[in-house]
C-alpha positions in Angstrom: 43.6 -101.4 81.5 45.0 -99.2 84.2 48.2 -100.0 86.1 46.2 -100.2 89.4 43.8 -102.7 88.0 46.7 -104.8 86.7 48.4 -104.6 90.0 45.3 -105.9 91.8 44.9 -108.7 89.4 48.6 -109.6 89.7 48.5 -109.6 93.5 45.3 -111.7 93.5 46.8 -114.2 91.2 49.8 -114.6 93.4 47.7 -115.2 96.5 45.4 -117.6 94.7 48.4 -119.6 93.6 49.9 -119.5 97.1 46.6 -120.3 98.8 45.9 -123.3 96.5 49.2 -124.9 97.2 49.2 -124.0 100.9 45.7 -125.3 101.5 46.3 -128.6 99.7 49.6 -129.1 101.5 47.9 -128.6 104.9 45.3 -131.1 103.8 48.0 -133.5 102.9 49.8 -133.1 106.2 46.7 -133.7 108.2 45.6 -136.7 106.0 49.0 -138.3 106.1 49.0 -138.4 109.9 45.9 -140.5 109.9 46.9 -143.2 107.4 49.7 -143.7 104.9 47.0 -143.8 102.2 46.0 -140.3 103.3 49.4 -139.1 102.0 48.5 -140.5 98.6 45.1 -138.8 98.7 46.7 -135.5 99.8 49.3 -135.7 97.1 46.6 -136.3 94.5 44.9 -133.1 95.8 48.1 -131.2 95.5 48.4 -132.1 91.9 44.8 -131.5 91.2 44.8 -128.0 92.8 48.2 -127.2 91.2 46.9 -128.0 87.8 43.3 -126.6 88.0 43.9 -123.6 90.2 47.6 -122.9 90.6 48.7 -123.1 86.9 46.0 -120.7 85.7 46.8 -118.3 88.5 50.5 -118.5 87.6 49.8 -117.7 84.0 47.6 -114.7 85.0 50.4 -113.6 87.3 53.0 -113.7 84.6 50.8 -112.0 82.0 49.6 -109.2 84.3 53.2 -108.6 85.5 54.5 -108.3 81.9 51.5 -106.1 81.1 52.2 -103.8 84.0 55.8 -103.4 82.9 54.6 -102.6 79.4 52.4 -99.7 80.7 55.4 -97.9 81.9 53.4 -96.4 84.7 54.9 -98.4 87.6 58.3 -98.5 89.3 61.2 -99.3 87.0 62.6 -102.8 87.2 65.6 -103.8 89.1 66.8 -106.6 91.4 63.3 -107.1 92.8 61.9 -107.8 89.4 64.6 -110.3 88.6 64.0 -112.1 91.9 60.3 -112.2 91.3 60.6 -113.5 87.8 63.2 -116.2 88.8 60.9 -117.2 91.7 58.0 -117.5 89.3 60.1 -119.5 86.9 61.4 -121.9 89.5 58.0 -122.4 91.1 56.0 -122.9 87.8 58.4 -124.7 85.5 60.5 -126.8 87.9 57.5 -127.5 90.1 55.5 -128.8 87.1 58.5 -130.7 85.7 59.0 -132.6 89.0 55.4 -132.9 90.3 53.6 -134.3 87.3 56.0 -137.2 86.5 55.9 -138.2 90.1 52.1 -138.0 90.1 52.0 -140.3 87.0 54.3 -142.8 88.6 52.3 -142.7 91.9 49.1 -143.5 89.9 50.8 -146.4 88.2 52.3 -147.8 91.4 50.3 -150.4 93.4 47.8 -148.6 95.6 49.2 -148.0 99.1 52.6 -149.4 98.3 55.8 -148.0 99.6 56.6 -146.9 96.1 53.4 -144.9 95.8 54.0 -143.4 99.2 57.5 -142.3 98.2 56.1 -140.5 95.1 53.4 -138.9 97.3 56.1 -137.6 99.6 58.0 -136.2 96.6 54.9 -134.4 95.4 54.4 -132.9 98.9 58.0 -131.8 99.1 57.9 -130.2 95.6 54.6 -128.4 96.7 56.4 -127.1 99.8 59.3 -125.9 97.7 56.9 -124.1 95.4 55.3 -122.3 98.3 58.7 -121.1 99.4 59.5 -119.8 95.9 56.1 -118.0 95.7 56.7 -116.4 99.1 60.1 -115.2 97.9 58.5 -113.7 94.8 55.8 -112.0 96.9 58.4 -110.6 99.3 60.5 -109.3 96.3 57.5 -107.6 94.8 56.6 -105.9 98.1 60.0 -105.1 99.5 61.6 -104.2 96.2 65.2 -104.8 97.1 67.7 -103.1 95.0 65.5 -100.2 93.8 
């Protein structure tokens, strides 16, 4: 596969991952302003989109990035590559490690309880932090600091 095709796949995967989180977080914010139960519905959507859309996009992002490096046709790595990889690692691994246990606890808590709402807030906060890390990674790939 050509470097340009891999670059397009890589970029598309990053924006799909970002878009899925951003869209579900906006939905959560709007829903939570209507009722406290809306926050729980929104947090459930964040987890669902994160698992079904975000995670596959994150895997495609990583594989296509490593494949691009392997072709040897692109720019040589540097600080920008390290920043991008660390941003991916934090967003994917830490996000999943914090979000999914909170989702499980939220489902096990009494519907609409303060405990469930607390877990829903945690899920939304982690989703927001993931968005920040993805944006940092996209910035690093575009600006290429240190090269």
